[in-house]
C-alpha positions as CSV (number, residue, x, y, z in Angstrom):
1,M,0.1,0.0,-0.1
2,D,1.5,3.5,-0.8
3,L,1.7,6.1,2.1
4,G,1.0,8.9,0.2
5,H,-1.9,10.6,2.5
6,E,-0.1,9.5,5.5
7,L,3.2,11.3,4.4
8,R,1.8,14.4,3.4
9,D,1.2,17.5,5.5
10,A,-1.6,19.4,5.9
11,E,-0.6,22.2,3.4
12,E,0.5,19.5,0.7
13,H,-2.8,18.1,1.2
14,A,-4.9,20.9,0.5
15,A,-2.6,21.7,-2.4
16,V,-2.9,18.4,-4.0
17,T,-6.9,18.4,-3.4
18,A,-7.2,21.8,-5.1
19,A,-5.2,20.7,-7.8
20,L,-7.3,17.7,-8.4
21,E,-10.6,19.1,-8.5
22,Q,-9.9,20.5,-11.7
23,L,-10.1,17.2,-12.9
24,P,-13.3,14.9,-13.5
25,A,-14.1,12.8,-10.6
26,D,-13.5,9.3,-12.4
27,H,-9.9,11.0,-13.8
28,P,-7.2,8.3,-12.9
29,A,-5.2,10.9,-10.9
30,R,-8.2,11.3,-8.5
31,V,-8.9,7.7,-8.3
32,A,-4.9,7.2,-7.2
33,Y,-5.4,10.0,-5.2
34,Q,-8.4,8.1,-3.1
35,D,-6.4,4.8,-3.1
36,H,-3.4,7.0,-1.3
37,A,-0.8,7.5,-4.0
38,D,2.0,9.6,-3.2
39,T,2.2,13.1,-4.9
40,I,4.8,12.6,-7.4
41,T,3.1,9.4,-8.9
42,L,-0.2,11.8,-9.4
43,T,2.4,14.0,-11.7
44,H,2.8,10.9,-14.2
45,L,-1.2,10.5,-14.6
46,V,-1.7,14.5,-15.5
47,A,1.1,14.5,-17.7
48,D,-1.1,16.1,-20.3
49,R,-2.0,19.2,-18.2
50,P,1.5,21.0,-17.3
51,E,-0.1,23.1,-15.0
52,L,-1.1,20.4,-12.7
53,V,2.2,18.9,-13.3
54,E,3.7,22.0,-11.9
55,A,1.3,22.4,-8.8
56,L,1.8,19.1,-7.8
57,K,5.5,19.3,-7.9
58,E,5.4,22.7,-6.0
59,A,3.3,21.1,-3.4
60,Y,5.4,18.2,-2.8
61,L,8.6,20.6,-2.9
62,K,7.2,22.7,-0.1
63,S,6.1,19.9,2.0
64,F,9.7,18.4,1.8
65,G,11.4,21.8,2.7
66,R,8.9,22.0,5.8
67,L,9.6,18.6,6.8
68,L,13.5,19.1,6.7
69,R,13.1,22.3,8.6
70,S,10.9,20.9,11.0
71,A,13.6,18.1,11.6
72,G,16.6,20.6,11.8
73,H,18.2,19.2,9.1
74,F,18.3,22.3,6.6
75,R,18.6,25.9,7.5
76,P,17.7,27.9,4.6
């Protein structure tokens, strides 16, 4: 089982949800999201929508940055 939902912080979850709301309910990316796919996997499922790929990548990178800062391993 993918742990995508468990690994997302609240801000990433909100950003991913907002991006995917632009798609029909039966779109493979929305289905995968409901099945707990991670954010990077979702980018492959919306490859035909560069604005969504960018939004998902940005959500992931911001979340990763927050994780690093909160762990004390990264100082911007």
